[in-house]
C-alpha positions as CSV (number, residue, x, y, z in Angstrom):
1,M,0.2,0.2,0.0
2,L,1.2,3.5,-0.6
3,G,2.0,5.6,2.1
4,S,0.0,8.0,2.3
5,D,2.8,11.0,3.3
6,T,5.7,9.8,0.3
7,F,2.9,7.9,-2.3
8,G,6.0,5.7,-2.1
9,F,8.7,8.1,-4.2
10,T,11.8,8.5,-1.7
11,R,12.5,12.0,-0.3
12,S,14.6,13.2,-3.1
13,E,11.9,12.1,-5.7
14,L,9.4,14.1,-3.9
15,R,11.5,16.5,-3.3
16,R,12.3,16.5,-7.8
17,L,8.2,16.1,-7.9
18,R,6.7,19.0,-5.7
19,A,9.8,21.2,-7.5
20,L,7.5,21.1,-10.7
21,K,4.8,23.4,-9.0
22,T,2.0,23.7,-11.3
23,P,0.6,21.5,-14.3
24,A,3.1,23.4,-16.7
25,G,6.0,22.4,-14.9
26,V,4.9,19.2,-14.9
27,Q,4.7,19.3,-18.4
28,R,8.2,21.0,-18.8
29,S,9.2,17.8,-17.2
30,L,7.7,15.4,-19.5
31,D,9.1,17.4,-22.5
32,D,12.9,17.6,-21.4
33,L,12.5,13.6,-21.5
34,P,13.5,11.4,-24.7
35,Y,10.0,9.9,-26.1
36,N,10.2,6.3,-25.4
37,L,9.9,4.4,-28.2
38,S,10.4,0.7,-26.4
39,F,6.9,-1.0,-25.8
40,T,7.0,-0.8,-21.9
41,A,5.0,0.2,-19.3
42,R,7.4,1.7,-16.5
43,S,5.9,3.7,-13.2
44,P,6.4,7.0,-12.1
45,Q,8.9,6.7,-10.3
46,K,11.1,4.2,-13.1
47,V,10.6,7.3,-15.3
48,L,11.9,9.7,-12.7
49,R,14.7,7.0,-13.3
50,D,15.1,5.8,-16.4
51,R,14.5,9.2,-17.8
52,T,12.1,8.7,-20.1
53,A,8.6,8.0,-21.1
54,S,5.8,6.4,-24.0
55,C,3.0,8.4,-24.1
56,L,1.1,6.3,-22.0
57,E,4.0,6.3,-19.2
58,G,4.3,10.0,-19.4
59,G,0.6,10.4,-18.9
60,I,0.7,7.9,-15.4
61,F,3.6,10.1,-14.6
62,A,2.4,13.5,-15.0
63,A,-0.9,11.8,-13.0
64,A,1.8,11.0,-10.3
65,A,2.6,14.3,-10.4
66,L,-0.1,15.9,-10.1
67,R,-1.5,13.2,-6.9
68,V,2.1,14.9,-5.0
69,L,0.7,18.8,-6.2
70,G,-2.6,18.2,-4.5
71,F,-4.4,17.0,-7.3
72,P,-6.4,13.9,-7.7
73,P,-4.2,11.4,-9.9
74,L,-6.7,11.9,-13.1
75,I,-6.3,10.3,-17.0
76,F,-8.7,9.5,-19.7
77,D,-8.2,7.7,-22.7
78,L,-8.3,9.1,-26.4
79,E,-9.0,6.2,-29.0
80,A,-8.5,6.5,-32.3
81,E,-8.8,3.9,-35.9
82,Q,-5.7,3.2,-37.3
83,D,-4.1,4.5,-34.9
84,T,-2.4,4.4,-31.5
85,D,-3.9,5.9,-28.3
86,H,-3.4,8.5,-26.7
87,V,-3.1,8.6,-22.8
88,I,-3.4,11.9,-21.1
89,A,-3.4,13.3,-17.3
90,I,-6.2,15.5,-16.9
91,F,-6.3,18.4,-13.8
92,K,-8.9,21.2,-12.9
93,L,-9.2,24.7,-12.5
94,R,-11.3,26.9,-11.1
95,G,-14.9,24.6,-12.9
96,H,-11.9,24.2,-16.4
97,W,-10.5,21.2,-17.2
98,G,-6.6,20.7,-18.6
99,A,-4.1,18.2,-19.6
100,V,-0.9,16.9,-19.3
101,A,0.8,14.8,-21.7
102,K,3.8,13.1,-23.8
103,S,3.4,12.6,-27.3
104,N,5.5,12.1,-30.6
105,F,3.4,14.6,-32.3
106,A,4.0,17.9,-31.3
107,G,0.4,19.4,-30.5
108,C,-0.3,16.3,-28.6
109,R,1.1,17.1,-25.5
110,Y,-0.2,20.2,-23.1
111,R,-3.6,21.8,-22.6
112,E,-3.9,25.3,-20.5
113,P,-7.1,24.2,-17.9
114,V,-9.9,26.6,-20.7
115,Y,-12.1,23.9,-21.4
116,R,-15.5,23.6,-19.8
117,S,-16.1,20.0,-20.5
118,L,-13.7,16.5,-20.8
119,R,-15.3,16.1,-24.5
120,E,-14.5,20.4,-25.3
121,L,-11.2,19.2,-23.7
122,A,-11.2,15.8,-26.4
123,M,-12.2,18.0,-29.1
124,S,-9.1,20.3,-29.0
125,Y,-7.5,17.6,-29.5
126,F,-9.1,16.2,-32.9
127,N,-7.1,18.7,-35.8
128,I,-3.7,17.3,-35.1
129,Y,-4.6,13.7,-34.1
130,F,-3.6,12.3,-37.5
131,N,-1.8,8.5,-38.7
132,L,1.6,8.7,-40.8
133,R,-0.9,8.9,-44.1
134,G,-2.4,11.7,-43.0
135,E,-5.7,10.4,-41.4
136,R,-7.8,12.4,-39.0
137,T,-8.1,9.1,-36.6
138,L,-9.4,10.1,-33.4
139,R,-12.8,9.0,-32.7
140,R,-13.3,8.6,-28.7
141,Y,-13.1,9.3,-25.0
142,S,-13.1,7.8,-21.9
143,R,-15.0,9.5,-18.6
144,P,-11.9,10.4,-16.0
145,V,-10.1,7.2,-14.3
146,N,-8.9,8.2,-11.1
147,L,-5.6,6.3,-10.4
148,A,-5.9,5.8,-6.7
149,R,-8.0,2.8,-7.5
150,F,-4.5,1.2,-8.1
151,D,-3.2,2.2,-4.7
152,R,-2.8,-1.7,-3.6
153,Q,-1.0,-2.3,-6.4
154,N,1.7,0.5,-5.8
155,W,1.6,1.7,-9.7
156,M,3.4,4.5,-8.5
157,T,6.8,3.2,-7.3
158,T,6.0,-0.3,-8.9
159,E,9.6,-2.3,-10.7
160,K,7.0,-4.6,-12.4
161,P,5.4,-3.1,-15.1
162,I,1.6,-1.5,-15.0
163,W,0.2,-2.9,-17.9
164,F,-2.7,-3.4,-15.4
165,I,-3.7,0.6,-15.8
166,A,-4.0,0.3,-19.6
167,E,-6.1,-2.8,-20.2
168,H,-8.8,-1.2,-17.9
169,L,-8.4,2.2,-19.8
170,C,-9.3,-0.9,-22.7
171,E,-11.8,-2.1,-21.1
172,I,-14.2,0.9,-19.9
173,P,-16.5,2.4,-22.3
174,H,-16.2,5.4,-24.6
175,I,-17.9,8.1,-25.6
176,P,-17.3,9.1,-29.6
177,L,-16.7,11.8,-31.1
178,L,-17.9,11.8,-34.2
179,T,-21.2,11.2,-36.3
180,T,-20.8,7.7,-39.4
181,A,-21.9,10.9,-41.7
182,M,-18.7,13.1,-39.9
183,E,-16.1,10.3,-40.2
184,K,-16.7,9.7,-44.0
185,R,-16.5,13.4,-45.0
186,L,-12.6,13.7,-43.0
187,T,-9.9,15.2,-45.2
188,R,-6.8,14.4,-44.8
189,V,-4.7,16.9,-43.1
190,D,-2.0,19.1,-45.6
191,S,1.4,18.8,-45.7
192,R,1.9,21.9,-44.0
193,T,-0.1,20.7,-40.7
194,F,1.6,17.3,-41.3
195,K,5.5,19.1,-41.2
196,A,4.7,21.0,-38.2
197,E,3.3,18.8,-35.7
198,M,5.9,15.9,-36.9
199,L,8.5,18.4,-35.1
200,G,11.0,16.9,-33.1
201,H,9.1,13.4,-33.6
202,R,11.5,10.0,-32.8
203,K,11.9,7.0,-34.6
204,K,13.7,4.0,-33.8
């Protein structure tokens, strides 16, 4: 079980996380990490130590860091067609939602807390959520998941992979963002947008 004061982190690790101070600070720390292209599911503590994160690892790390800063450790899942899903840490300030995320694409990262609903927040990713064929792929989003539900599995500091969180996201219902008619009329992103969003993109 996670310690109520330390969450299982060492004192040094807690100082590093508290030094981030704000959701924007958490985002900056994620931006400083190389994108992890390996098929792994590291705990937030291992992300701190290994200094790399994937989308899944980054979203979960951000939720842990936000928890240390006093926010609930919330994530939600953006579900795509012909593309990978995107796991995002979400937070609420003054009644509005924002997000912190790790992505291999420039625009799929931080969102200021200005969105009135989770649907608004999810749709803010729509126009720049595309696959390498330039197809707009975002289709659904999940309800928030409070990662405190996994405290007994020591999700923040375990040495074992935390695939159980990803599995949970795959099992819960997702809410459609588009109608079938909308999907049929979608265009591909233009070359200028494609190039801009690929800034800093890492390949194996």
